[in-house]
C-alpha positions in Angstrom: -27.2 -19.6 29.7 -24.3 -18.0 31.7 -25.0 -15.8 34.7 -24.3 -12.0 34.4 -21.1 -12.1 36.5 -19.8 -15.0 34.4 -20.3 -12.8 31.3 -18.5 -9.9 33.1 -15.5 -12.0 33.9 -15.4 -13.2 30.3 -15.5 -9.6 29.1 -12.8 -8.5 31.5 -10.5 -11.3 30.3 -10.9 -10.1 26.7 -10.3 -6.4 27.7 -13.8 -5.3 26.8 -15.4 -2.4 28.6 -18.6 -3.4 30.3 -20.9 -1.9 32.9 -22.5 -3.4 36.0 -26.3 -2.9 36.5 -27.5 -1.8 40.0 -30.5 -4.0 39.3 -29.5 -7.7 39.5 -32.6 -8.9 37.8 -31.7 -7.0 34.6 -29.1 -7.8 32.0 -25.9 -5.8 31.9 -26.8 -2.1 31.4 -24.9 1.0 30.4 -24.3 2.4 33.9 -21.1 3.1 35.9 -18.0 1.5 34.4 -16.9 -1.6 36.1 -13.8 -2.2 33.9 -11.7 0.2 31.9 -8.8 -1.1 29.7 -5.6 0.7 30.2 -5.3 3.9 28.2 -2.2 4.6 26.3 -0.6 8.0 27.2 -0.8 10.5 24.4 3.0 10.7 24.0 4.9 7.6 24.9 8.4 6.4 24.6 8.9 3.5 22.3 9.1 0.2 24.2 10.6 -2.0 21.5 14.1 -3.3 21.4 16.9 -0.8 22.2 14.4 2.0 22.8 13.2 0.6 26.2 13.8 3.2 28.9 15.3 5.8 26.5 14.2 9.2 25.6 13.3 8.9 21.9 13.8 11.9 19.6 12.2 10.8 16.3 13.5 12.9 13.4 12.8 10.4 10.6 9.9 12.4 9.3 7.2 14.9 10.3 4.7 12.1 9.6 5.4 10.5 12.9 3.5 13.0 15.0 0.8 12.0 17.4 -2.5 14.0 17.5 -2.6 16.4 20.4 -5.3 16.6 23.0 -7.2 19.3 21.1 -7.1 17.2 17.9 -8.5 14.2 19.7 -11.2 16.2 21.3 -12.1 17.7 18.0 -12.4 14.2 16.5 -14.6 13.0 19.3 -16.9 16.0 19.1 -17.0 16.5 15.3 -20.3 17.0 13.6 -20.6 14.5 10.7 -22.8 13.6 7.8 -22.4 11.7 4.5 -19.7 13.6 2.6 -20.6 11.8 -0.7 -23.9 13.7 -0.5 -22.0 16.9 0.5 -23.6 16.7 4.0 -20.6 16.4 6.3 -20.4 19.9 7.9 -16.9 19.5 9.2 -15.6 18.4 5.8 -17.4 21.3 4.2 -15.8 23.6 6.7 -12.3 22.5 6.1 -12.8 22.7 2.3 -14.1 26.3 2.7 -11.2 27.1 4.9 -8.7 25.5 2.6 -10.0 27.4 -0.5 -9.6 30.7 1.4 -6.1 29.7 2.6 -4.9 28.6 -0.8 -6.6 31.4 -2.7 -8.5 28.9 -4.9 -12.1 28.9 -6.0 -12.7 25.5 -4.3 -11.0 22.7 -2.4 -11.5 19.0 -1.8 -10.6 16.9 1.3 -8.8 13.6 0.4 -6.9 10.9 2.3 -3.3 11.7 1.2 -1.2 14.1 -0.8 -0.3 11.1 -3.0 -4.0 10.8 -3.9 -4.3 14.5 -4.4 -1.3 14.5 -6.8 -2.7 11.6 -8.7 -6.2 13.2 -8.9 -4.6 16.3 -10.3 -2.7 14.5 -13.0 -5.8 12.6 -14.0 -7.9 15.8 -14.2 -5.3 17.8 -16.1 -4.3 15.0 -18.4 -7.6 13.4 -19.4 -6.2 11.9 -22.6 -4.4 8.6 -21.8 -0.9 8.6 -23.1 -0.4 12.3 -22.2 2.9 13.4 -20.7 3.6 15.1 -17.4 7.0 16.8 -16.6 8.3 16.1 -13.1 11.6 16.6 -11.3 13.8 13.5 -11.2 14.2 14.1 -7.4 10.5 14.9 -6.8 8.2 13.0 -4.4 5.8 12.4 -7.3 8.5 10.8 -9.4 10.5 9.1 -6.6 8.0 7.9 -4.0 4.6 7.4 -5.6 5.1 4.1 -7.4 4.8 5.6 -10.8 1.1 5.8 -10.2 0.5 8.3 -13.0 1.5 5.5 -15.4 0.0 2.6 -13.4 -3.4 4.2 -12.8 -3.8 7.2 -15.1 -2.0 6.0 -18.2 0.0 9.2 -18.1 3.7 9.1 -18.9 6.0 10.9 -16.4 9.1 12.5 -18.0 11.8 13.5 -15.6 13.5 16.9 -15.5 16.8 17.6 -13.8 16.4 18.9 -10.3 18.9 21.4 -9.0 20.2 21.3 -5.4 17.8 24.0 -4.2 14.7 22.2 -5.5 14.2 24.1 -8.7 13.8 22.3 -12.0 16.4 23.3 -14.6 14.3 25.5 -16.8 16.4 24.8 -19.9 16.0 21.1 -19.4 12.3 21.6 -18.6 11.7 23.4 -21.9 13.7 20.9 -23.9 11.5 18.0 -22.6 8.3 19.5 -23.9 7.0 17.5 -26.9 6.9 20.1 -29.6 6.1 17.6 -32.4 2.6 16.6 -31.2 0.2 15.8 -32.9 2.6 13.7 -34.9 1.5 10.1 -34.2 4.9 9.2 -32.8 4.8 11.6 -29.8 2.8 12.0 -26.6 1.2 15.4 -25.8 2.8 17.3 -22.9 0.0 18.6 -20.8 1.3 19.3 -17.3 4.3 20.6 -15.3 4.6 19.5 -11.6 6.6 21.4 -9.0 7.3 20.7 -5.3 7.5 23.3 -2.6 9.0 22.8 -0.2 11.2 20.1 -1.7 11.5 16.9 0.3 14.6 15.1 -1.1 16.5 18.4 -1.5 16.2 18.9 2.2 13.1 21.1 2.6 14.3 23.7 0.1 11.8 26.4 -0.8 11.2 27.7 -4.3 11.4 31.5 -4.6 8.3 33.4 -5.9 10.5 34.7 -8.8 11.1 31.2 -9.9 7.5 30.3 -9.7 6.8 33.2 -12.0 9.4 31.9 -14.5 7.8 28.5 -14.6 4.3 30.1 -15.0 5.6 32.2 -18.0 7.1 29.1 -19.6 3.9 27.0 -19.1 1.7 29.8 -20.5 4.0 30.0 -23.6 3.3 26.4 -24.4 -0.2 26.1 -23.1 0.6 23.8 -20.2 -1.0 23.5 -16.8 1.0 23.6 -13.5 0.3 21.4 -10.5 2.1 22.1 -7.2 2.9 19.3 -4.8 2.5 21.5 -1.8 2.6 18.7 0.8 4.6 21.1 3.0 3.3 24.3 1.4 2.8 26.0 4.7 6.5 25.4 5.6 7.3 27.1 2.3 5.0 30.0 3.1 6.6 30.4 6.5 10.1 30.4 5.0 9.1 33.0 2.4 7.1 35.0 5.0 4.1 35.1 2.7 0.6 33.7 2.7 0.2 30.4 1.0 -2.1 32.0 -1.7 0.9 34.0 -2.8 2.7 30.8 -3.9 -0.4 29.0 -5.2 -1.4 31.9 -7.5 1.2 30.7 -10.0 -0.4 27.2 -10.3 -3.6 25.6 -11.7 -3.9 23.1 -8.8 -2.2 22.5 -5.5 -2.1 19.7 -2.8 -1.5 20.4 0.9 -0.8 17.6 3.4 -2.3 17.9 6.9 -0.3 15.0 8.3 3.2 16.1 7.7 4.5 19.5 8.8 1.1 20.4 10.3 0.9 17.3 12.5 -2.7 16.1 11.9 -3.1 12.3 12.0 -4.5 12.0 8.4 -5.7 13.9 5.4 -4.8 16.2 2.6 -6.4 19.0 0.7 -6.6 19.7 -3.0 -7.2 23.2 -4.4 -8.2 24.5 -7.8 -11.0 26.2 -9.7 -14.6 25.1 -9.5 -14.5 23.0 -12.6 -11.3 21.3 -11.6 -12.6 20.4 -8.2 -15.9 19.1 -9.6 -13.9 16.7 -11.8 -11.5 15.9 -9.0 -14.5 14.8 -6.8 -15.4 12.3 -9.5 -11.8 11.0 -9.7 -11.6 10.7 -5.9 -14.6 8.4 -6.0 -13.0 6.3 -8.8 -9.9 5.9 -6.6 -11.9 4.8 -3.6 -11.7 8.1 -1.8 -15.4 8.5 -0.9 -15.0 8.5 2.9 -18.7 9.1 4.1 -18.6 10.5 7.7 -15.2 11.9 7.2 -15.6 14.8 9.6 -13.8 12.9 12.3 -10.7 13.1 10.1 -11.3 16.6 8.9 -11.7 17.9 12.5 -8.1 17.5 13.6 -7.0 19.0 10.2 -8.9 22.2 11.1 -6.9 22.3 14.4 -3.7 21.7 12.5 -4.4 24.5 10.1 -5.2 26.9 13.0 -1.9 26.1 14.7 0.1 25.9 11.5 2.0 29.2 11.7 3.1 28.6 15.3 4.0 25.0 14.6 6.1 25.6 11.4 7.8 28.6 12.9 9.2 26.7 15.9 10.1 23.7 13.7 12.2 26.0 11.4 13.9 27.6 14.4 14.9 24.3 15.9 16.1 22.9 12.5 18.3 26.0 11.9 19.6 25.9 15.5 20.7 22.2 15.0 22.2 22.9 11.6 24.3 25.8 12.9 25.6 23.8 15.8 26.5 20.8 13.6 28.4 23.2 11.3 30.3 24.6 14.2 31.4 21.1 15.2 33.6 21.1 12.1 33.5 17.2 12.0 35.6 15.7 9.2 32.9 12.9 8.7 29.6 14.7 9.2 28.7 18.2 8.0 25.8 20.4 6.9 25.2 23.8 5.4 23.1 26.0 7.6 22.4 28.3 4.6 20.7 25.4 2.9 18.2 25.0 5.7 15.1 26.8 4.5 12.4 25.0 6.6 12.1 22.0 8.9 14.7 19.7 7.4 18.4 19.2 7.8 20.5 17.1 5.5 23.7 15.7 7.0 26.5 14.9 4.5 28.5 11.9 5.6 32.0 11.2 4.3 34.4 8.2 4.5 35.2 6.3 6.5 31.7 6.9 8.1 28.6 6.0 6.1 25.1 7.2 6.5 23.6 3.9 7.8 26.4 3.5 10.4 25.6 7.0 11.7 21.9 6.2 12.0 22.7 3.0 13.8 24.9 4.8 16.3 22.3 7.5 16.9 19.6 5.0 17.6 21.7 2.9 20.0 20.6 3.0 23.6 24.0 2.6 25.3 25.5 3.3 28.7 26.8 6.8 27.6 23.4 8.2 26.8 19.7 7.4 27.4 18.7 9.4 24.3 17.8 7.6 21.1 17.7 9.7 18.0 16.0 8.3 14.9 17.0 9.6 11.5 16.5 8.5 7.9 19.1 7.5 5.3 18.2 8.9 1.9 21.5 7.9 0.2 24.8 6.2 1.2 26.2 9.7 2.0 23.1 11.6 3.2 21.0 11.5 6.4 17.8 13.4 6.7 16.5 14.9 9.9 13.0 16.5 10.1 11.6 18.7 12.8 7.9 18.5 13.8 5.4 19.5 16.5 6.5 16.5 18.7 10.1 17.7 18.8 10.8 20.5 21.3 13.8 22.8 21.7 14.9 20.6 24.5 14.7 17.5 22.3 16.7 19.4 19.7 19.5 19.9 22.2 19.3 16.3 23.3 19.7 15.1 19.7 22.7 17.4 19.2 24.4 16.1 22.3 23.8 12.5 21.1 25.3 13.4 17.7 28.3 15.0 19.4 28.8 11.8 21.4 28.6 9.6 18.4 31.0 11.6 16.3 33.5 11.9 19.2 33.5 8.1 19.6 34.0 7.6 15.9 36.7 10.2 15.5 38.6 8.7 18.4 38.4 5.3 16.9 36.1 3.9 19.6 33.9 1.0 18.6 
């Protein structure tokens, strides 16, 4: 058998934390730390490839945020229990808080907004072969792998999305299957909206439009689910409480790890009967997370800081958009009037293409030590998203990098 110090050296070589006992005749004891592996700083610059030594302003998405110190502390100190038995006090707290925030009878903590959206479809459309109406540019239709068909046996039928994120109401009404229960047709059960709207650049649906959809749904006996992944961004843009938006809907999802900056988690709101059934479906999808309070705790912090966070993000996005517009670049433009929340869409025109712009923004060259990460969403469109890890100073740095790139391109420099 190896001696204690031999075991210590072996542990150190593996990067394992161990403790030295003041009593040599005893085995290793939990005392003063002898070795501590290096701790990663909370906010670090990327050290891969061209990012080494650069200031990175990551505007690809608001999903890239790191949990702040208060979130990490909340995770470490969270009271937990078995959530499947309803005994996790932190999960119960965030669900009570969410129901109050959303103006719903009850709420459920789930892993992702994709899961929340799928659960909602499965609860509202219990008959397999039912039909759900979704926007052709919606997150549910575009980015969720057709999960309603794969998992739920529910057919998504696409509706034309307008540039401001609204569904074309005439197209929406025309897509409702009026001939059911004729054996040839599916039964339309659900309309899905998105607010704010991701692919349309964070556009926010007006309350008057929400009322129009509610009236149409009631006329045909349909339910409405709101993909509110960035619902609190929409509420900030409209200067209303979230419940004012949700009151037009039968269910709503809210993501904690996007605009709010928590590391993981989403919330699903609805009436008591809906949430009871949603809890069953969550279990079916593998969403029984047991001691989930460690995940819910940073979500509570995110909700408490939401108004401050979203307000600053919107201000920075609008500042950036206005400055880009004033550049009057022939190859890169944006419409400040279309910036409702924390996203800016850059329209790229020939001879520049979207991927080339992103490549140049992310290059760490001699002219600038700033790397700006952005996302191509079409050959002629680049999306930039502001979040809690992007400051006003970072916004100005990103603007200067864009100016530099466009100047190089406009002058024909390589």
